[in-house]
C-alpha positions in Angstrom: 85.1 95.9 78.1 84.3 98.2 81.0 87.2 99.8 82.9 87.5 98.4 86.4 87.0 101.0 89.2 89.3 101.0 92.3 88.7 102.3 95.8 90.2 105.8 96.0 93.4 106.1 98.1 91.8 108.8 100.3 88.0 108.9 101.0 86.6 112.0 102.7 83.1 111.9 101.5 80.6 109.3 100.3 77.8 109.3 97.8 74.3 108.0 98.4 74.3 104.4 99.5 78.1 104.2 99.7 79.7 102.4 102.6 83.3 102.9 103.8 84.8 99.4 104.6 87.7 99.6 107.0 90.0 97.5 109.2 89.2 97.7 112.9 90.0 96.0 116.1 87.5 93.8 117.9 87.2 96.3 120.8 86.1 99.0 118.3 88.8 101.5 119.4 88.8 103.5 116.2 91.9 105.6 117.0 94.1 105.4 113.9 94.2 104.9 110.2 91.1 104.2 108.2 89.3 103.4 111.5 89.8 106.9 112.7 88.4 108.3 109.4 85.4 105.9 109.7 84.7 107.2 113.2 85.2 110.9 112.4 83.4 111.0 109.1 81.3 107.9 108.5 79.5 106.9 111.7 81.7 104.1 113.0 80.7 103.6 116.6 83.3 103.6 119.4 83.3 100.2 121.0 81.9 98.3 118.0 84.5 96.5 116.0 82.5 94.4 113.5 79.9 95.1 110.9 77.8 98.0 109.6 77.9 101.2 111.6 76.5 104.4 110.0 78.0 104.6 106.5 80.9 102.3 107.4 81.5 98.6 107.8 84.2 97.3 110.2 86.3 94.2 109.5 88.6 93.3 112.4 92.2 92.9 111.5 94.2 93.2 114.7 93.4 89.9 116.5 95.9 87.5 115.0 96.9 86.2 111.7 95.2 86.2 108.3 93.2 83.1 109.2 91.5 85.1 112.0 90.5 87.8 109.5 89.1 85.5 106.9 85.8 84.7 108.6 85.0 88.4 109.0 85.8 89.0 105.3 83.5 86.2 104.4 80.8 87.7 106.7 81.3 91.0 104.9 81.0 89.4 101.4 77.8 87.7 102.4 76.4 91.1 103.7 77.4 92.8 100.5 75.6 90.1 98.5 72.5 90.5 100.7 72.5 94.3 100.2 72.9 95.0 96.5 71.3 98.5 97.1 74.5 99.5 98.9 77.9 100.1 97.3 81.0 99.1 99.4 84.3 100.9 99.0 86.9 98.6 100.6 90.0 100.2 101.9 93.3 98.3 102.1 92.2 96.7 105.4 94.9 95.1 107.4 97.7 96.7 105.3 98.3 99.7 107.6 98.5 99.5 111.3 97.8 95.8 111.4 101.0 95.2 109.3 99.8 92.7 106.7 100.8 92.9 103.0 98.4 93.2 100.1 99.4 89.7 99.0 98.3 88.4 102.4 94.9 90.2 102.5 93.8 90.5 98.9 93.1 86.7 98.4 90.5 86.9 101.2 88.5 89.1 98.8 88.5 86.8 95.8 84.7 86.2 96.2 84.1 90.0 96.3 86.0 90.6 93.1 83.1 89.9 90.8 80.4 91.7 92.9 79.0 94.8 91.2 78.5 96.6 94.5 82.0 96.1 95.9 84.9 98.3 94.8 88.4 97.0 95.9 91.7 98.8 96.2 93.9 98.7 93.1 96.6 96.7 94.9 94.0 94.0 95.9 92.7 93.8 92.4 96.2 93.3 90.9 96.9 90.5 93.5 93.6 88.8 92.8 94.1 89.0 89.0 97.6 87.6 89.5 96.2 84.6 91.4 93.6 84.0 88.7 96.2 84.2 86.0 98.4 81.6 87.8 95.6 79.1 88.5 
């Protein structure tokens, strides 16, 4: 059995075809947390709060509850499936400035768990595996 990889806690550089996936706000004001790193290092565009930007991908997390984040996560998962040549490193979106817990956000990524080109944070993986074990 292959050892599962996790998104590193801190990402300061990317390999070829790697994409930094971060939590943003709809206005694309990338002023703090992973959004600031995405803007400073990986091409996130000021004023763009959703989707692929340079070597980063924005998922809005600041507009309401988890139910408002889910469609954007679904959109990301579809994008990842359509772009197998890219490898996506998902940060703990929504679990910093937005104030959600891993247990609230991780279930949104259940359909990304088995994708070869998506790496999830260790905390998300443990939550998803716990959900699977209990169903």
